[in-house]
Every structure is written in structure tokens, then in C-alpha cells.
C-alpha positions in Angstrom: 13.1 -56.1 -16.5 13.6 -54.8 -13.0 16.4 -52.2 -12.6 17.9 -49.9 -10.0 18.0 -46.5 -11.5 20.5 -43.7 -10.6 17.6 -41.5 -9.3 16.6 -44.3 -6.9 20.2 -44.9 -5.7 20.6 -41.1 -5.1 17.4 -41.0 -3.0 18.5 -44.1 -1.0 21.9 -42.6 -0.4 20.5 -39.3 0.8 18.1 -41.0 3.1 20.9 -43.2 4.5 23.4 -40.4 5.0 21.0 -37.7 6.0 19.5 -35.0 3.7 22.3 -32.5 4.2 25.2 -35.0 3.7 26.7 -36.3 0.5 27.1 -34.7 -2.9 24.7 -34.6 -5.8 24.5 -37.9 -7.5 23.9 -37.6 -11.3 25.4 -38.6 -14.7 28.5 -36.4 -14.0 29.4 -38.2 -10.8 28.8 -41.8 -11.9 32.5 -42.6 -11.8 33.3 -40.6 -8.6 34.3 -42.6 -5.6 31.5 -42.8 -3.0 33.9 -41.5 -0.3 34.6 -38.4 -2.5 30.9 -37.9 -2.8 30.6 -37.9 1.0 29.0 -41.4 1.4 30.7 -43.7 3.8 30.6 -47.5 4.1 27.7 -47.3 6.6 25.5 -45.4 4.2 26.3 -48.0 1.5 25.5 -50.8 3.9 22.2 -49.3 4.7 21.4 -48.8 1.0 22.4 -52.3 0.2 20.0 -53.6 2.9 17.1 -51.7 1.4 18.0 -52.7 -2.2 18.2 -56.4 -1.2 14.9 -56.2 0.7 13.0 -54.2 -1.9 14.2 -56.3 -4.8 14.3 -59.7 -3.0 18.0 -60.0 -3.9 21.2 -61.2 -2.2 24.3 -59.3 -3.5 27.8 -60.8 -3.3 29.7 -59.2 -0.4 33.1 -59.3 -2.2 31.7 -57.7 -5.3 30.0 -55.0 -3.1 33.3 -54.2 -1.5 34.8 -53.6 -4.9 31.9 -51.3 -6.0 33.5 -48.0 -5.2 31.5 -45.7 -7.5 27.8 -45.3 -8.3 28.3 -46.8 -11.8 30.0 -49.9 -10.3 27.2 -50.3 -7.7 24.5 -49.9 -10.3 26.2 -52.4 -12.6 26.5 -54.9 -9.8 22.8 -54.6 -8.7 21.4 -54.5 -12.2 23.6 -57.4 -13.3 22.2 -59.5 -10.4 18.7 -58.5 -11.3 19.3 -59.4 -14.9 20.8 -62.8 -14.0 17.8 -63.5 -11.8 15.4 -62.6 -14.6 17.2 -64.9 -17.0 17.2 -67.9 -14.7 
């Protein structure tokens, strides 16, 4: 089953925000707010565009607005991928 992994999300965020911006994204920061990690809404918007394009997926905008942490974002994306695979 197709999944978005933490390492891929971390790479996409670094590319969207710039290499020097944002904190390290790992298992210890899964529940830290994106803003506290140094990633703003523009970086998340750019990442979402890449994720949607690369995975041929449309994510719910309201659910995206509520995804405030890496764990919530990964759960949202991977839930959508799982739902598509089950259909």
C-alpha cells in the first residue's frame, strides 16, 4: 500500500521552506506544531501540492487546516491513500 513516510515529509518540508529553515523532523517532533517547527502555512501548501500531484490525490481542505502537526498530516494523507486503495 502506498504511504507518505516521515522521511519524505521532512524532505518536502525542507525543500518548501528552504534548506536552512525549519527544525529537524523526526519521531520526537511528530506531535509538535508545524509553526513551532518553523514551517508556515505557505510551506505546508507547497508540500500539499507536491503530495497531491505525486500521489494523484485530492486532500480535504478542512481536514488539512486541522492538521497542525506532522503526525496529523501523515495520518490525513495516509488515511486518504488507504481509502483510495480500499475503493
